[in-house]
Structure formats: structure tokens, C-alpha cells
Residue, then its C-alpha position, 0 to 999 in steps of 0.5 A: m814292471q807295470p804291465q799295460a795288458l794281458i794277452a792270450d792265444l787260447g788254442g785247443t791244445h795249448a794256450r799262450f799267455a803274455l803281458v804287454a809292458d812298455g810296448a813289448v811282449v814279456e813273460t810269455q808262457v805256454m800252458r796246456s789248455t786241457a789241464f784246466s777246467g775253463l778260461d778263468a782257471i787258466i788265467d788265475a794260474y798264469l797270473a800266479a805264475v808271473g807273480l801278479d795279484r791282479a790282472p792288468p786293466v786291459a786284455a786281448f784274447c783270441a780263440p779258435s771259435p766264431v766270436v759273434d756275441d758275448h757267449v764264446v764256445m771253444v771249438n776242439l776244447n770243452w770251454t765256454f765263457s761269457i766275455e762280459e763275465i770275464r771282464r767283470r771277474y778280472d775288472f778289465r776296463w777293456l777286453r776284446v776277444i777275437n778269432d785266433f786267425a784274425a789275430v794271426a792275420l793282424s800279425i802279418p804287417e809286423l811279421p819279421t823277415d826271419g819269421q817267414v819262409p817263401i814257398g815257391r814263386g810270386d811277388r807281393v802286391a803292396g796294399a792288396a788283400i792277404g789270406v791266412l790259413g793254417p793246420g793245427t788242432g783245427l784249420g784256421v782261416a782268415g783274411l786281411l783287407p786294406t781299408p782307408g783306415g789301415w788293415a781290417t781282418l776278415p775272420g771266418e770259419g773257412g776251415h769248415v768249407t766242404l772239401s773237394a777232390a782234384d783227382d780220383r785218389e782224393a775222391a776215394v779218400i773223401d768218399h771213405l771219410r764221408r762214411r764216418y763224417t756227415h760232412v767232410s770239411a777241409e779241417r777233417v784232413l788239414s789238422g792234426m787229426g786230419l793227418v791221422n784220418l788221411y793215414e787211416a783212409v789210404a791204409t784201409l783203401d789199400g786193404e790193410e789194417p791201420r796202426q794206432f798212430d797219433p799225428a806226430e807218429v804219422t809225420s815221423a813215420a812218413c819222413a823217417d822210416g818211409d812208411r808207405h801209407c804215412r807217406l801217402a797221407l802226408d803227400l795228400f795233406f800237402s796237396f789238399l792244403g794247396t787246393v784250399a789255399g788256392n781257393l782262399a787266394l781266389t776268393l779274396g783276390a789275395r795278391g798280397g800273398v797267402y800265409l800258412a800258419g798253425g802248429i804243424l807246418p813249421r816242423l815240416i818246412d823242407e817237406l812242404e817245399r818239396s811237396s805238391f803244395r805250390s803246384r796244386f795252389e797254382a792249378k786253377g785252370r784258366l787262372t793258373g797264370y794269375m795264381a802263379a804271381i801270388p806268393t805263398y809263405a810259411i810262418i815260422d815265428p813261434l807266436p804270430a798271434m801274440l803280435g796281432l794281440k799286442g797291437t789290439a791290446l795297445a789300441g785298447a789301452a789307448s782308448a780305455 
């Protein structure tokens, strides 16, 4: 096998590595990011695991961070790296590092039908803008815009927009969180730790001492044993998700659809379909009818960013 490229989705909890060979994604491995001291250490471990003594000539990586210059600072993970230093260390002829949700956005045109689940009503408008967001370790947000030369990504840090309330209960939760955080962003509730924040907030507001739960325990307690405060936390999670997704749709004019990605939602599809997500997504006052026509989808493909990175890497290989 002569791999054309190395691709990697560098998450705050897990990193997903693969090779591109003959136009296909092969040798995919999921590795725990926190087990490594930095990007070079995890690249070395992956290359050794797949039996390569040197890296392919082309690479495309994505990271949950703003990528605005050569120096990348990972959000939710204590890694920093220079793109040029990595390129030189591994003798890449071509290396591109993009935002992780830009990579997910680039996957949308290639996403198979069985890799997505429609949530609610609406029909895609061909050639219209597309929104992508998803809760995981953090909250990723991106756009996909049509241009004369094809699709272009609009990466950003929309997960850090200021969270807004749609009713008194949400306002009380945000007020509670504001006492802990100077700025209550959407990510403070729409992420793994966001689920814990919501649970602790609703329990405290009810005058009860919260238990020491991790995100998986909040969702399992909500779904399995019906813990009241975990259930309220999950309900709030979906409501806030609908509000933020609807805001993104309005901002982009995303009549091509809004896609929900991230590591949390694929395990909660039934809960998502039964939740207030879609009604909250549409609840935009005078533009409720406009919102009702915009479809929403949950991405259940386990590695959507790798599809976007494959296309990026192949384009790089053609130009290198």
C-alpha cells in the first residue's frame, strides 16, 4: 500500500487517524488524545501502529480550535503546535490544518443517506447554505456556502456565542451558571460538561445537593432510571440546542439544512426525536413559517470529519 495522505481529526478527548490510499480512507484508528503530550507524539504512535517508518507526503488535519495563523492552540486540550514545524518534522510536501467543524461541513455533500437521520419536517433547497453544529467535548459550529467554484466552508467559533434564554426556567439556569462563569456561552450547556452543568444547576435551584455525575451518567440516569433532575437537564439540553441551531439557520439562511454532529447525539437519536428540539428550532416569531421549511438532520456516520479531510487531502495531493 502506498498511502497518498495522512488525515487526522484531533478531538479534545479522542483523535481519529487514517490514511488515504487509492482514494479510500483506510487504517482508521481512534486514539485517546489525553494520553499523549502533543501532536508529534500521537503522530509517531499512529505511524508505528500502522507499520509506516515515514509519513505520507500529504496531510490534512482538523482541530477544535481557531486556525488563523501558524500557531494552533487546542481548545479543551493542552496542546499547542506550529503547522510549519510539523510540516518540516514529517517532511510533508503539503499540509493543511482546518477547524474540526469545517471538516464536518465539507463532509455534508459526500455524506451517505444512511449516515444521517432527519429530525422533523422541512425540505432541502439545492445549492442553498448549510449549517453544521454539534455538541461533544465542546460545541462546534460551521457553515457551508455555495460558490461558483463549489462549496466553501465558513469556520468560526459559534460555540462561544452568548447563551440566551427562551423562558423563565432557562433564565434561572443561565443566571445560576453566570455565578460560576464570567461568560455563559452556548458551549457551557451544549457539550459533555454542559450536561453536567445543567444537571447541577437544576438540582441546586430545587434546593438539592447535586450528585457527582459525569456526562454519560447524566444521560443514562435521565433515560434509564428517570432521575428527575437528570431528565430536566436533558430536556433543557435539547431545548437550548434547538434555539442555537435555529439562530444558526437564520444567520446563514441555511435553507440547505442544519446538520447536528458531535459525539453526544448519535447515542440519543430517539430522545432527540421526542424532544422539544424541533419546536424550539422553529420558534422564531414572525419567521416561524420560514424556519418550518428548513430541514434538520442528525449525523450518525461515526467519522464525518474524515470524509471532509479526505477531499481536502486529495486536493492537496493533486496540487503538491
